[in-house]
PAZAPA-4460 file (N, C-alpha, C; in steps of 0.05 Angstrom, whole numbers, plus 32768, in hexadecimal, padded with zeros to 4 digits):
% residues 64
    n_x    n_y    n_z   ca_x   ca_y   ca_z    c_x    c_y    c_z   seq   type   mol
   7F9A   8013   7EC2   7F98   8006   7EDC   7F8B   7FE8   7EDF     1      M     A
   7F72   7FF0   7EC5   7F67   7FCF   7ED4   7F78   7FB4   7ED3     2      A     A
   7F6E   7FA0   7EDC   7F86   7F86   7EE8   7FA3   7F87   7EF8     3      G     A
   7FA2   7FA1   7EF0   7FC6   7FAB   7EFC   7FCB   7FA5   7F1B     4      G     A
   7FD6   7FB2   7F28   7FD8   7FC0   7F41   7FD4   7FDA   7F4B     5      E     A
   7FD3   7FDE   7F5B   7FCA   7FF1   7F6D   7FE5   8005   7F8E     6      F     A
   8003   800A   7F7B   8016   8009   7F8C   800D   8020   7FAE     7      R     A
   800E   800F   7FC1   8006   802C   7FD5   8019   802F   7FE5     8      V     A
   8029   8043   7FEE   8035   8045   7FFC   8038   8052   8019     9      G     A
   8039   8046   8034   8038   8045   8045   8048   8056   8053    10      L     A
   803B   806E   805B   805B   807D   806C   8053   8086   8095    11      L     A
   8062   8064   809E   8053   8068   80BD   8051   804E   80C0    12      G     A
   8051   8044   80D5   8048   8028   80DA   8044   8019   80F4    13      H     A
   8030   8031   80FA   802E   802B   811F   801B   801C   8123    14      G     A
   8008   8027   8133   7FE4   8013   8138   7FDE   8016   8116    15      T     A
   7FD7   802C   810F   7FC8   803E   80FC   7FD3   8028   80DA    16      V     A
   7FE5   802F   80DB   7FF5   801E   80C1   7FF2   8009   80C8    17      G     A
   7FFF   7FF7   80CE   7FFB   7FDC   80D1   7FE2   7FCD   80DE    18      A     A
   7FD7   7FDE   80E6   7FB5   7FDC   80DC   7FAE   7FDA   80B7    19      A     A
   7FB4   7FE8   80B1   7FBB   7FED   8098   7FC1   7FDB   8089    20      F     A
   7FD6   7FCB   808D   7FE5   7FC5   8077   7FDC   7FA8   8083    21      E     A
   7FD6   7F9C   8094   7FB9   7F88   809A   7FA1   7F88   8088    22      T     A
   7F8F   7F97   8087   7F78   7F9D   807F   7F84   7FA8   805F    23      L     A
   7F93   7FAB   804C   7FA3   7FB2   8034   7F9A   7F92   802E    24      L     A
   7FA9   7F79   803E   7FAF   7F66   8032   7F9B   7F53   8032    25      A     A
   7F8A   7F57   8049   7F75   7F47   8054   7F61   7F4C   803D    26      E     A
   7F5E   7F6C   803A   7F3C   7F71   8023   7F4B   7F72   7FFA    27      R     A
   7F6C   7F66   8001   7F6E   7F6F   7FE1   7F60   7F5F   7FC9    28      A     A
   7F56   7F46   7FC9   7F4B   7F30   7FBF   7F30   7F4E   7FB0    29      E     A
   7F1C   7F54   7FC3   7F03   7F63   7FD2   7F12   7F78   7FBE    30      E     A
   7F24   7F79   7FC6   7F22   7FA1   7FB5   7F1E   7FA1   7F99    31      I     A
   7F36   7F8D   7F87   7F44   7F7E   7F72   7F1F   7F81   7F65    32      E     A
   7F11   7F71   7F6A   7EF6   7F66   7F63   7EE6   7F74   7F6C    33      R     A
   7EE3   7F98   7F70   7ED9   7FA1   7F75   7EE1   7FBD   7F58    34      F     A
   7EF9   7FC1   7F5E   7EFB   7FD8   7F4A   7F15   7FC9   7F33    35      N     A
   7F18   7FB5   7F31   7F33   7FB1   7F24   7F47   7FAE   7F2F    36      G     A
   7F54   7FB0   7F38   7F6C   7FBA   7F3D   7F7E   7FAF   7F5D    37      V     A
   7F8A   7FA0   7F61   7F91   7F99   7F7C   7FA8   7FAB   7F83    38      R     A
   7F9E   7FAC   7FA1   7FAE   7FB8   7FB0   7FC9   7FB4   7FB7    39      P     A
   7FD9   7FBA   7FB9   7FF6   7FB4   7FC2   800D   7FC3   7FD1    40      V     A
   800C   7FC1   7FDB   8022   7FC5   7FF4   8043   7FD1   7FEE    41      L     A
   803E   7FE8   7FE7   805A   7FE4   7FD3   8073   7FEF   7FE8    42      S     A
   8071   7FF3   7FFF   808C   7FFF   8013   8081   8007   8029    43      G     A
   808F   8009   803D   8086   801E   8054   8097   802D   8061    44      V     A
   8096   8045   806A   80A7   8059   806E   80A7   8052   808F    45      L     A
   80B5   804F   80A1   80B8   8055   80BB   80CE   8064   80C8    46      T     A
   80D4   806A   80DE   80EC   807A   80EC   810E   8063   80EC    47      R     A
   8103   804E   80E0   811E   803A   80E4   8118   801F   80C4    48      S     A
   8109   8026   80B6   8111   8018   80A2   80FD   8024   8080    49      R     A
   80FE   8027   806E   80F7   802C   8052   810B   804A   8052    50      G     A
   80FE   804B   8033   810F   8057   8025   80F4   8070   8013    51      D     A
   80F3   8085   8020   80E8   80A0   8014   80EF   8099   7FF2    52      F     A
   80FD   8099   7FE6   8102   809F   7FCA   80F0   807C   7FC1    53      E     A
   80FF   8076   7FCB   80F6   8054   7FBA   80D8   8051   7FC6    54      H     A
   80C0   805D   7FD2   80AA   8059   7FD1   80A7   8066   7FC4    55      I     A
   80A9   807E   7FBF   809D   8092   7FAA   80A1   8087   7F92    56      L     A
   80B6   8075   7F81   80B2   8071   7F6C   809C   805E   7F62    57      D     A
   808C   8066   7F53   807B   804C   7F40   8068   804F   7F54    58      D     A
   8056   8065   7F53   8043   805E   7F77   8032   806A   7F69    59      L     A
   8012   805E   7F72   8005   806C   7F7B   7FED   807E   7F88    60      D     A
   7FF1   8077   7FA2   7FE7   8079   7FB8   7FFE   807F   7FCB    61      L     A
   7FFA   8098   7FD8   8008   8094   7FF7   7FFD   809C   800C    62      V     A
   7FFB   807F   8021   7FE8   808C   803B   7FFD   8099   804C    63      L     A
   7FF6   80A7   8062   8003   80B0   8071   7FF6   80A5   8099    64      R     A
***
């Protein structure tokens, strides 16, 4: 996985989910320098958007 992407799916986009998305984008470069992979938000599931099956496809981590 070194040098690639680390795909993160997010279940929920309230206060915590939105803050996590912002921090992930702000710190992605630093995280990549630390462990050799860049975290990328691959999908978000809320009551009104997103597809659970799509988010689970080809995913490394799901956060709830």
